[in-house]
C-alpha positions in Angstrom: 28.3 -22.3 -21.5 27.8 -19.2 -23.7 24.4 -18.6 -22.0 26.2 -18.5 -18.6 28.9 -16.2 -19.9 26.3 -13.8 -21.4 24.4 -13.8 -18.2 27.6 -13.0 -16.2 28.3 -10.1 -18.5 24.8 -8.8 -18.1 25.1 -8.9 -14.3 28.4 -7.1 -14.4 27.2 -4.4 -16.7 24.0 -3.9 -14.6 26.1 -3.7 -11.4 28.3 -1.0 -13.0 25.3 1.0 -14.2 23.8 0.8 -10.7 27.1 1.9 -9.2 27.4 4.9 -11.6 23.8 5.9 -10.9 24.3 5.8 -7.1 27.5 7.8 -7.4 25.7 10.4 -9.6 22.9 10.7 -7.1 25.4 11.1 -4.3 27.1 13.9 -6.2 23.7 15.6 -6.7 22.9 15.3 -3.0 26.2 16.8 -1.9 26.2 19.7 -4.2 26.6 23.0 -2.3 25.2 26.4 -2.8 26.6 29.6 -1.3 24.0 31.7 0.6 24.3 34.7 2.9 23.1 35.3 6.5 20.4 37.9 6.8 20.7 38.2 10.6 22.6 36.4 13.3 21.4 32.8 13.7 22.1 29.8 15.9 23.6 26.7 14.4 22.2 23.4 15.7 23.2 19.7 15.5 19.8 18.6 14.3 16.9 20.3 12.4 14.8 20.8 15.5 14.6 23.8 17.9 15.2 21.5 20.9 18.5 20.4 19.4 21.5 22.0 21.2 23.0 25.2 20.0 26.6 24.6 19.0 27.5 28.0 17.5 26.3 31.0 15.6 26.8 32.4 12.1 26.6 36.2 11.7 24.8 38.7 9.4 26.5 39.0 5.9 28.6 35.9 6.3 28.6 33.5 3.4 27.6 29.9 4.2 27.7 26.7 2.1 24.3 25.1 2.0 23.2 21.6 1.0 19.5 21.7 0.7 16.4 22.7 2.7 13.6 20.6 4.2 10.7 21.6 6.5 12.2 25.1 7.0 15.7 23.8 8.0 18.7 24.3 5.8 21.7 21.8 6.0 25.0 23.7 6.1 28.7 23.1 6.4 30.0 24.5 9.6 33.5 24.0 10.8 33.8 20.9 8.7 30.6 19.3 10.1 27.1 19.0 8.7 24.8 21.3 10.8 21.4 23.0 10.5 20.0 26.5 10.6 16.5 28.0 10.0 16.1 28.8 6.3 14.4 32.2 7.0 17.7 33.6 8.2 19.4 33.0 4.8 19.2 34.7 1.4 20.7 34.1 -2.0 21.3 37.8 -2.5 25.0 38.8 -2.1 25.4 41.8 0.3 25.8 45.1 -1.4 28.7 47.4 -0.4 31.0 50.2 -1.5 34.7 50.2 -1.0 36.4 53.4 0.0 40.0 54.6 0.2 41.9 54.9 3.5 44.8 57.1 4.4 47.7 55.0 5.6 48.2 55.2 9.4 48.5 52.2 11.7 47.6 54.2 14.8 44.1 53.2 16.2 42.7 55.2 19.1 39.9 54.3 21.5 37.1 55.7 23.5 35.0 54.4 26.4 31.6 53.0 25.7 30.2 54.3 29.0 29.3 57.9 28.0 27.5 56.8 24.8 23.8 57.7 24.6 20.9 57.7 22.2 21.3 55.2 19.3 24.9 54.7 20.3 23.9 53.7 23.8 21.1 51.4 22.5 23.6 49.6 20.4 25.9 49.1 23.4 23.2 47.3 25.2 23.6 44.6 22.6 27.4 44.6 22.9 29.8 42.6 25.0 33.4 43.1 26.1 36.0 40.7 24.7 39.2 39.5 26.5 41.2 42.6 25.3 38.6 45.1 26.6 37.2 45.8 23.1 33.4 46.1 22.7 31.7 43.8 20.1 28.3 43.2 18.7 28.2 39.6 17.7 31.5 39.1 15.8 32.0 42.7 14.9 34.1 45.3 16.7 32.5 48.5 17.7 34.2 51.5 16.2 33.9 55.2 15.4 34.8 56.6 12.0 34.5 59.9 10.2 31.5 60.9 8.2 33.3 60.3 4.9 32.6 56.6 5.4 29.1 56.6 6.8 26.9 58.3 9.4 24.5 55.4 10.0 25.0 53.9 13.5 24.8 50.2 13.3 26.2 50.1 9.7 28.4 47.1 9.1 32.0 47.8 8.0 35.0 45.7 7.0 38.5 47.0 7.5 40.7 45.6 4.7 44.1 45.4 6.3 47.4 45.9 4.4 48.4 42.2 5.1 45.1 40.9 3.6 43.2 40.3 6.8 39.7 41.5 7.2 38.5 43.0 10.5 34.7 43.0 10.8 33.3 46.1 12.5 30.1 48.0 13.2 29.7 51.8 13.4 29.0 52.4 17.1 29.8 56.1 17.2 30.5 59.0 14.9 33.7 61.1 14.8 32.8 64.7 14.9 33.5 66.6 11.7 35.3 69.3 13.6 37.8 66.8 14.9 38.6 65.2 11.5 40.4 66.4 8.4 38.8 68.3 5.4 37.6 65.0 3.9 36.3 63.7 7.3 38.4 60.5 7.1 41.0 60.8 9.9 41.5 62.6 13.2 43.2 66.0 12.8 45.6 65.4 15.7 46.6 61.8 15.9 45.8 60.8 12.3 43.7 57.8 13.4 41.2 56.4 10.9 39.5 54.1 13.4 38.6 54.6 17.0 37.7 51.5 18.9 34.9 51.5 21.5 36.3 49.9 24.7 35.9 49.1 28.3 38.9 51.0 29.7 39.0 49.0 32.9 39.7 45.8 30.9 42.2 47.1 28.4 45.7 45.6 28.3 48.5 47.6 30.0 50.3 48.1 26.7 47.3 49.5 24.9 46.7 52.0 27.8 50.4 53.0 27.9 50.4 54.0 24.2 46.8 54.9 23.8 46.9 52.7 20.7 44.8 49.5 19.9 47.4 48.7 17.3 49.6 47.4 20.1 47.4 44.3 20.0 49.0 42.0 17.4 45.8 41.4 15.4 45.5 45.2 14.7 49.1 46.2 14.1 48.8 46.6 10.3 47.4 49.7 8.5 44.0 49.8 7.1 44.3 49.5 3.3 40.6 50.1 2.3 37.2 50.3 4.0 34.2 48.2 2.9 30.9 49.8 3.9 27.7 47.7 3.6 24.6 49.4 2.2 
C-alpha cells in the first residue's frame, strides 16, 4: 500500500515539474524584444516571399519581435503574429533632437506641382491621401524653416499640444527671407508648418480658410518638433 502511495506521489511531483518546465519554456519563447525599422518593409502572413503582403511597417517605427529564423523575424502586428525580413530591422534606437515651437495653430499649404530638384524627386515617391495631403509612406510632406533642418527627406515628428504625434517628412524648405529672425515661422501668417498638397483634392473648408488646421486631426498647436538625425 505504501509503495503504491509513494509511486503516486512521485508521478504527481514529476507531472508538476514537467508542467513548470513547459510553462517556463513557453515564457522564454514568447519573450519580446523591441527593435526599430530601418526602412519601410512589407509585413507577411508567413516567413516566405510568396506569402501575401498584409501591411507595411515604416522607417523609425518600433516593433515587438519574437525571434528570428532563416532571415525572417516574427513580430506582433495589430495583435497578430506576422513576419518581416530581418535585414530591415535594427536594435539601435533612432537618434533625434527635440526643438521648441512657437505656439500657433495655423497651418498653411502649398501645391506639390511646382516642386523641382530633390523636392520633385521626393514627390515621385509620394501619394495624395483622402484629404488632398501629400504623403511619403505614413509621413505627411511638409515645409519648415531652416531653424529645424534643411535636409530634404529628413523625418520629423510634430508633437502636438494634446499629446498626439504627427509623422512628417521635410519635402520643401521655407525661404529664410519669408520667415522670422530665428527662421522658425512665417513672417506674415505665423505658420510653423506648411503642408504639401494636391489643391484639386483639398476639402472645401481647408480651401476657404487656407488652413490645414480645419481638418480635425490637425486642429491643435505644435508643442515641440522632433527632428531625426
